[in-house]
C-alpha positions in Angstrom: 11.3 25.8 -5.3 9.3 26.9 -3.2 6.4 25.6 -1.3 3.1 27.2 -0.1 -0.7 26.6 1.2 -3.6 27.1 -1.1 -7.3 26.6 -1.4 -9.3 25.2 -4.1 -12.5 26.0 -5.6 -14.2 23.6 -2.9 -12.0 25.2 0.0 -9.8 22.1 -0.1 -6.4 23.1 0.9 -3.0 22.0 0.2 0.4 22.5 -0.1 1.5 23.3 -3.4 5.0 23.0 -4.8 6.4 25.6 -7.4 8.8 24.6 -9.7 10.4 26.5 -12.1 12.3 23.9 -14.8 12.9 20.4 -15.2 16.4 20.8 -13.8 15.0 22.4 -10.6 12.9 19.6 -10.4 16.1 17.0 -10.7 18.0 19.1 -8.6 15.8 19.2 -5.9 14.8 15.4 -6.0 18.5 14.3 -6.1 19.3 16.4 -3.0 16.1 15.0 -1.0 17.5 11.3 -1.6 21.0 12.4 -1.0 19.5 14.0 3.0 17.0 11.1 3.3 18.7 7.9 2.9 15.9 6.3 4.5 13.4 7.3 2.1 13.3 4.0 0.5 10.7 1.4 -0.8 11.6 -2.0 0.7 10.0 -5.0 -0.7 9.9 -8.8 0.8 9.7 -11.5 -2.1 6.9 -10.7 -4.9 3.8 -10.3 -6.1 4.1 -13.2 -8.6 5.3 -15.5 -5.8 1.5 -14.8 -4.0 -0.2 -15.4 -7.5 2.5 -19.0 -7.7 1.1 -19.9 -4.0 3.8 -19.1 -2.2 2.4 -18.0 0.9 5.4 -18.7 3.5 8.7 -17.1 4.4 10.9 -16.6 7.4 10.6 -13.1 7.4 9.3 -11.7 10.7 7.1 -8.6 11.4 10.8 -7.2 13.5 12.8 -7.8 10.3 10.2 -5.8 8.4 10.4 -3.2 10.9 14.1 -2.3 10.5 13.0 -1.3 7.0 10.2 0.8 7.6 7.3 1.9 9.7 4.6 2.3 7.2 3.4 -0.2 4.9 1.3 -3.5 3.9 1.4 -6.9 2.8 0.2 -10.6 4.1 1.0 -13.2 6.8 2.1 -16.7 6.0 -0.6 -18.9 5.4 -2.0 -16.0 3.4 -3.9 -15.4 6.6 -5.5 -11.9 6.3 -4.2 -8.8 5.4 -0.8 -6.6 6.8 -1.2 -2.7 7.2 1.5 -0.8 9.4 1.9 3.1 10.1 3.7 4.8 13.3 5.8 1.5 13.7 2.2 -0.3 14.4 1.6 -3.3 12.5 -2.0 -5.1 12.4 -3.4 -7.9 11.0 -6.8 -7.7 9.0 -8.7 -10.9 9.4 -11.2 -12.6 7.4 -14.0 -12.3 9.7 -13.8 -8.1 9.2 -12.1 -7.6 12.6 -8.2 -6.4 12.8 -5.8 -7.1 15.6 -2.3 -6.0 16.5 0.5 -8.1 15.1 3.0 -9.7 16.9 6.4 -9.2 16.0 7.3 -12.8 15.9 4.5 -13.4 13.2 6.3 -14.1 9.5 5.0 -12.3 5.9 5.6 -13.9 2.9 5.4 -10.7 0.7 5.9 -6.9 2.1 6.1 -3.5 1.1 7.6 -0.9 3.6 9.1 2.1 3.5 10.1 5.2 6.2 7.2 7.4 5.9 8.4 10.9 4.9 5.5 13.0 3.1 6.5 15.7 0.9 2.7 16.5 0.1 -0.6 17.2 2.3 -4.0 17.9 0.8 -7.1 18.4 2.6 -10.4 17.5 1.8 -13.6 19.2 3.4 -15.8 18.0 1.0 -16.9 14.2 -0.2 -14.4 12.7 -2.7 -14.7 9.0 -4.4 -11.7 6.7 -4.4 -11.3 7.5 -8.0 -11.1 11.6 -7.4 -8.2 10.9 -4.9 -6.1 9.2 -7.0 -6.8 11.5 -9.5 -5.4 14.6 -7.2 -2.3 11.9 -6.3 -2.1 12.0 -9.9 -2.0 15.6 -10.3 0.6 15.9 -8.0 3.0 13.5 -8.9 2.4 12.9 -12.8 5.2 10.8 -13.5 4.4 7.0 -13.2 8.0 6.5 -12.8 8.3 7.4 -9.3 6.6 5.4 -5.9 4.0 7.5 -3.9 3.5 6.4 0.1 0.0 7.5 0.6 -2.0 7.9 3.8 -5.1 8.8 4.4 -6.8 9.9 7.7 -10.9 11.3 7.6 -14.0 10.0 8.0 -15.3 8.0 5.5 -19.0 7.4 4.4 -17.7 3.9 3.2 -15.3 1.5 2.5 -15.7 -1.7 0.8 -12.9 -4.6 1.4 -12.0 -7.6 1.3 -9.6 -10.4 3.3 -8.6 -14.0 1.9 -9.0 -16.5 4.1 -6.4 -18.3 5.6 -4.9 -21.2 3.5 -3.2 -24.8 4.3 -1.1 -26.7 2.7 -0.7 -28.0 -0.1 -1.6 -24.2 -1.0 -3.7 -23.2 -3.9 -2.7 -20.6 -6.1 -4.2 -17.3 -4.9 -6.6 -17.1 -7.7 -8.5 -20.3 -6.4 -7.6 -19.1 -2.9 -9.4 -15.7 -3.4 -12.4 -17.6 -5.0 -14.4 -17.4 -1.3 -13.0 -14.2 0.2 -15.5 -12.0 2.3 -16.0 -8.7 1.6 -17.1 -6.3 3.9 -18.7 -2.7 3.8 -17.9 -0.4 6.3 -20.0 2.9 6.8 -19.8 6.1 8.4 -16.3 5.4 10.0 -13.5 7.4 10.8 -9.9 5.2 10.1 -6.9 5.3 8.3 -6.0 3.9 4.8 -2.2 3.3 4.0 -0.9 2.1 0.7 1.5 2.9 -2.4 1.1 3.7 -5.9 3.7 1.8 -7.7 4.8 2.4 -11.5 3.3 0.6 -14.3 6.8 -1.5 -14.9 6.9 -3.1 -11.1 3.6 -5.1 -12.4 4.2 -8.7 -11.3 7.4 -7.7 -9.1 5.0 -5.8 -7.2 1.2 -4.8 -7.9 1.3 -1.3 -10.5 -1.1 1.4 -9.5 -2.7 1.8 -6.3 -2.7 -0.7 -3.7 -4.5 0.3 -0.4 -5.6 -1.1 3.1 -8.4 0.4 5.6 -8.0 -0.1 9.6 -10.6 1.9 11.3 -10.2 4.2 14.3 -10.9 1.8 16.7 -8.2 -0.7 15.4 -10.9 -3.3 15.2 -11.7 -3.8 11.7 -10.2 -3.8 7.7 -9.0 -5.2 4.8 -7.6 -4.6 1.6 -9.3 -1.4 0.2 -11.5 -2.3 -3.2 -13.3 0.8 -3.1 -13.7 4.1 -0.7 -16.2 7.3 -0.4 -13.8 10.0 1.7 -16.6 12.5 3.6 -13.4 14.9 4.8 -10.0 14.2 5.9 -5.8 14.6 5.2 -4.2 13.2 2.8 -0.3 13.0 2.5 1.8 11.8 -0.2 5.7 10.9 0.2 7.6 10.5 -3.2 10.1 7.7 -3.6 12.8 6.8 -6.2 14.3 3.7 -4.4 13.3 0.3 -4.5 15.3 -2.6 -2.9 14.0 -6.5 -2.8 14.8 -9.3 -0.7 14.3 -12.5 -2.5 13.6 -15.7 -0.5 15.6 -18.6 -0.8 13.0 -21.6 0.4 12.9 -24.1 -2.7 8.9 -23.1 -3.1 10.0 -19.5 -4.6 12.8 -21.1 -6.5 10.6 -23.4 -8.4 7.8 -21.5 -9.0 6.7 -19.8 -12.1 7.0 -16.7 -11.9 6.1 -15.4 -14.8 2.9 -16.8 -16.1 1.2 -15.7 -19.4 -1.9 -14.5 -17.9 0.3 -12.8 -14.7 -1.0 -9.5 -15.1 -4.7 -10.4 -15.8 -3.8 -12.7 -12.4 -2.8 -9.4 -10.3 -5.5 -7.3 -11.3 -8.3 -10.3 -10.4 -6.4 -10.7 -7.3 -6.3 -7.2 -6.1 -9.5 -5.3 -7.7 
């Protein structure tokens, strides 16, 4: 397998991996996994648990950082969005602000990995969120693998939302998001961290793309609804290992994790 840098017709620079056959792809992936045992998607609890209203856990930020230096999730009480990169963890709050998370804070749901990008793509022209996703899908056409995604650059706009902190007795997530604020960040430099997860993980995780944004000043951000990238760098890590830790508290054990409308509920909660 060989890798080289190419430029497309728009002037975007990217590293392209050329494979001679399907078996070479399999052999290369297996060799990569063998030599990079840290490349695992680690998850605390389930997305369906959040949908059911299980918003508390004993898992701390310190615990999460043992499983990865990059990821996203939320905090106990559903108190804002979590974004992590370079072992830095931030809490994106319902007023649109951001602050450094304390290692003692806890999370009822998070997805973490040690970020090891295999693919790099440079944008010199404007690209919509859908166009960026299309490029990721071109690089990694198999939906049966996870992708960790990091985008650093200048954005014409980023549209986000953040769920307000909840207090017990907790409402189900679809009720909690009814009054979520929406923010638009214009003409900023910032970072998007996220994952593309296989369709078969829906309910366990969020199938498809799940992205969180934080600006360069680390003062604002949220769960990404839409964006337009002006120019920047996309990095993709391809991952084939998935580990889940399930909670043991009674609220989780008694929750209905397979409601009839689970897929629709997740799509409504995430989009």
